[in-house]
matplotlib code that plots the C-alpha trace (Angstrom):
import matplotlib.pyplot as plt

x = [79.5, 79.7, 76.1, 72.7, 69.9, 66.3, 63.9, 62.7, 66.2, 65.9, 62.8, 63.1, 62.1, 63.0, 61.2, 62.9, 62.0, 64.5, 64.2, 65.1, 68.1, 69.1, 72.8, 72.7, 70.7, 71.5, 74.9, 76.6, 74.5, 74.2, 72.4, 70.4, 72.5, 74.8, 74.9, 74.5, 74.9, 72.0, 71.1, 68.0, 69.9, 67.7, 69.6, 73.3, 72.9, 74.3, 72.0, 73.2, 70.8, 71.0, 69.2, 66.6, 64.5, 64.9, 61.9, 61.4, 60.1, 60.9, 63.5, 63.4, 66.2, 66.3, 67.9, 70.7, 72.4, 73.0, 75.7, 75.8, 78.2, 77.8, 79.8, 79.3, 81.3, 83.2, 81.7, 78.1, 77.8, 74.6, 74.9, 72.7, 73.0, 71.4, 69.7, 71.6, 71.1, 69.7, 71.9, 75.0, 73.5, 72.9, 76.5, 77.9, 75.7, 77.8, 80.9, 79.1, 77.6, 81.1, 82.5, 79.8, 77.5, 74.6, 71.9, 71.5, 68.9, 68.4, 67.2, 66.0, 68.3, 67.7, 70.0, 68.7, 66.6, 63.1, 62.5, 64.9, 62.9, 64.6, 63.6, 63.9, 63.1, 65.8, 68.2, 67.4, 68.2, 71.5, 72.3, 71.3, 73.6, 76.5, 76.0, 76.1, 79.5, 81.1, 79.5, 77.7, 75.2, 72.6, 71.0, 71.7, 68.7, 67.4, 64.9, 63.9, 63.3, 61.6, 63.6, 66.8, 64.7, 63.2, 66.7, 68.0, 64.9, 65.4, 69.2, 70.1, 73.6, 74.6, 77.9, 77.9, 80.5, 81.4, 84.4, 85.9, 89.1, 88.1, 89.1, 87.2, 90.3, 90.7, 87.2, 86.5, 83.4, 81.3, 78.2, 76.2, 77.2, 75.4, 76.8, 75.5, 74.4, 76.1, 76.7, 76.9, 74.6, 72.7, 73.2, 69.8, 70.8, 74.1, 72.2, 69.9, 73.0, 75.1, 74.7, 75.7, 79.3, 80.9, 83.8, 85.9, 88.2, 91.9, 91.9, 91.4, 89.7, 85.9, 84.6, 81.5, 78.8, 79.5, 83.2, 82.6, 80.3, 82.7, 85.7, 83.9, 82.6, 86.1, 87.8, 85.3, 84.9, 88.0]
y = [-73.4, -73.3, -74.4, -74.6, -72.1, -73.1, -71.0, -74.1, -75.4, -76.8, -78.9, -82.7, -83.5, -81.0, -81.2, -79.4, -78.8, -80.8, -78.1, -75.3, -77.2, -78.5, -77.9, -80.4, -83.2, -82.9, -81.1, -82.5, -85.7, -86.2, -89.4, -91.0, -91.3, -88.3, -85.4, -81.6, -78.6, -76.1, -72.7, -70.7, -67.3, -66.4, -68.1, -69.1, -72.8, -75.0, -78.0, -81.3, -83.3, -86.7, -87.2, -89.9, -89.7, -88.3, -88.1, -86.4, -83.2, -83.3, -84.6, -85.3, -84.9, -85.9, -83.8, -85.7, -82.9, -79.2, -77.0, -73.4, -71.9, -68.1, -66.4, -62.7, -59.5, -58.3, -54.8, -53.7, -51.4, -49.8, -48.2, -45.5, -45.6, -43.0, -44.9, -45.2, -47.6, -50.8, -52.9, -51.3, -51.8, -55.5, -56.0, -54.3, -56.1, -59.3, -57.2, -55.4, -58.7, -60.4, -57.4, -57.9, -54.9, -55.5, -53.4, -51.1, -48.3, -47.3, -43.7, -41.4, -38.4, -35.2, -36.4, -40.0, -40.8, -41.4, -43.8, -46.3, -49.0, -51.6, -55.3, -56.3, -60.0, -60.2, -58.4, -61.0, -63.8, -62.2, -61.9, -65.5, -66.7, -64.5, -65.9, -69.5, -68.7, -66.7, -68.5, -65.6, -67.0, -64.1, -62.4, -58.7, -56.4, -54.1, -51.2, -48.3, -44.8, -42.1, -39.1, -38.0, -36.4, -39.8, -41.2, -38.7, -39.1, -42.8, -42.6, -39.3, -40.5, -41.5, -40.1, -38.7, -39.5, -36.3, -34.1, -33.3, -32.5, -35.2, -38.5, -41.7, -43.6, -40.9, -41.4, -44.1, -46.3, -45.5, -47.7, -45.9, -43.9, -42.4, -42.4, -40.0, -40.7, -40.0, -36.2, -36.1, -34.3, -31.2, -27.8, -28.2, -31.7, -30.3, -27.7, -30.5, -32.5, -29.7, -30.8, -34.4, -35.7, -35.4, -37.6, -38.0, -40.5, -39.9, -40.2, -36.9, -38.3, -38.2, -41.7, -43.3, -44.0, -47.8, -47.3, -45.0, -47.4, -50.3, -48.1, -46.8, -50.3, -51.7, -49.1, -49.5, -53.3, -54.9]
z = [-78.5, -74.7, -74.1, -75.8, -74.9, -74.1, -72.1, -70.2, -69.4, -65.8, -66.1, -65.9, -69.5, -72.1, -75.5, -78.4, -82.0, -84.2, -86.9, -84.4, -83.2, -86.6, -85.8, -83.0, -84.6, -88.3, -88.5, -85.4, -85.7, -82.0, -81.0, -78.1, -75.0, -75.7, -73.3, -73.7, -71.5, -71.5, -70.0, -69.8, -69.4, -66.5, -63.7, -63.2, -63.5, -66.2, -66.8, -68.2, -70.3, -71.9, -75.3, -74.7, -77.9, -81.4, -83.7, -87.1, -85.6, -81.9, -79.5, -75.8, -73.3, -69.6, -66.9, -65.3, -63.3, -62.8, -61.3, -60.3, -62.7, -63.1, -65.8, -65.1, -65.6, -62.5, -63.0, -63.7, -66.6, -68.0, -71.4, -72.9, -76.7, -79.0, -81.8, -85.1, -88.1, -86.6, -88.9, -87.3, -83.8, -84.5, -85.7, -82.6, -80.0, -79.8, -78.9, -76.1, -74.9, -74.8, -72.9, -70.3, -70.6, -68.3, -69.9, -72.9, -73.0, -76.6, -76.8, -79.6, -79.6, -81.6, -84.4, -84.4, -87.5, -86.2, -89.0, -87.4, -85.6, -83.5, -83.9, -80.2, -80.9, -83.5, -81.1, -78.4, -80.8, -81.6, -77.8, -77.3, -80.1, -78.7, -75.2, -76.4, -78.0, -75.2, -72.3, -70.7, -68.2, -68.0, -70.9, -71.4, -70.7, -73.4, -73.4, -75.6, -74.3, -76.5, -75.5, -73.8, -71.1, -70.3, -70.1, -67.6, -65.5, -65.4, -65.0, -63.3, -62.3, -65.8, -67.2, -70.7, -73.3, -75.2, -75.8, -72.3, -70.6, -68.0, -69.6, -69.1, -67.8, -65.1, -63.8, -61.1, -60.8, -63.8, -63.8, -66.4, -69.5, -72.5, -76.0, -78.6, -82.2, -85.5, -85.5, -81.7, -79.3, -80.3, -78.5, -76.9, -75.6, -74.3, -72.3, -70.9, -69.9, -68.6, -65.0, -65.8, -65.5, -68.9, -69.8, -73.0, -74.6, -75.0, -78.8, -80.7, -83.8, -84.3, -83.7, -85.2, -82.6, -82.6, -82.2, -79.3, -77.5, -77.8, -76.8, -73.7, -72.6, -73.1, -71.0, -68.2, -68.2, -69.8]

ax = plt.figure().add_subplot(projection="3d")
ax.plot(x, y, z, "-o")
ax.set_aspect("equal")
plt.show()
């Protein structure tokens, strides 16, 4: 673990729920006087706290220093991802977070199952845990858009990942890219997207949606 997350990291006295941070106080058995690094995932500072008090339900830590230590990707990438099974999305999120994807816009495509509902709070917790492990200093942004039309209106310059003679690794400066759902894009959606820049991957096999999104992000960011 590279740091511990708390939304109020940065204030002089930090009060934390011992049960919420059970790993620190019961598993690692940290005691009064020991120091921990904390982030709030909203700024680029790493805050150092010293444990001053440990009770049965709450512990207190005193801020003893901070340093500006951004850990950010060298490129900015926004990903549009057509909604698939939420369980698969949740398993894939840590990989996209580690790669440095800045923002994901989840969008309901024609082949998306409309019964799929995303638990945004659970996804935020997954991203927080991933950031604590990989060291990322700012939390990935997440939004949900109801239709592909809404996506294109919001991100008119977005590239589209589909079958194309123009390959992703031949295209420069992609800052936004849309990945389709299982089954790909419908003909109606392809008509809607015909004026967008379409790029493809070099592999000829048909990829699952989660494989395609990780492959695209890796080629652009890694």
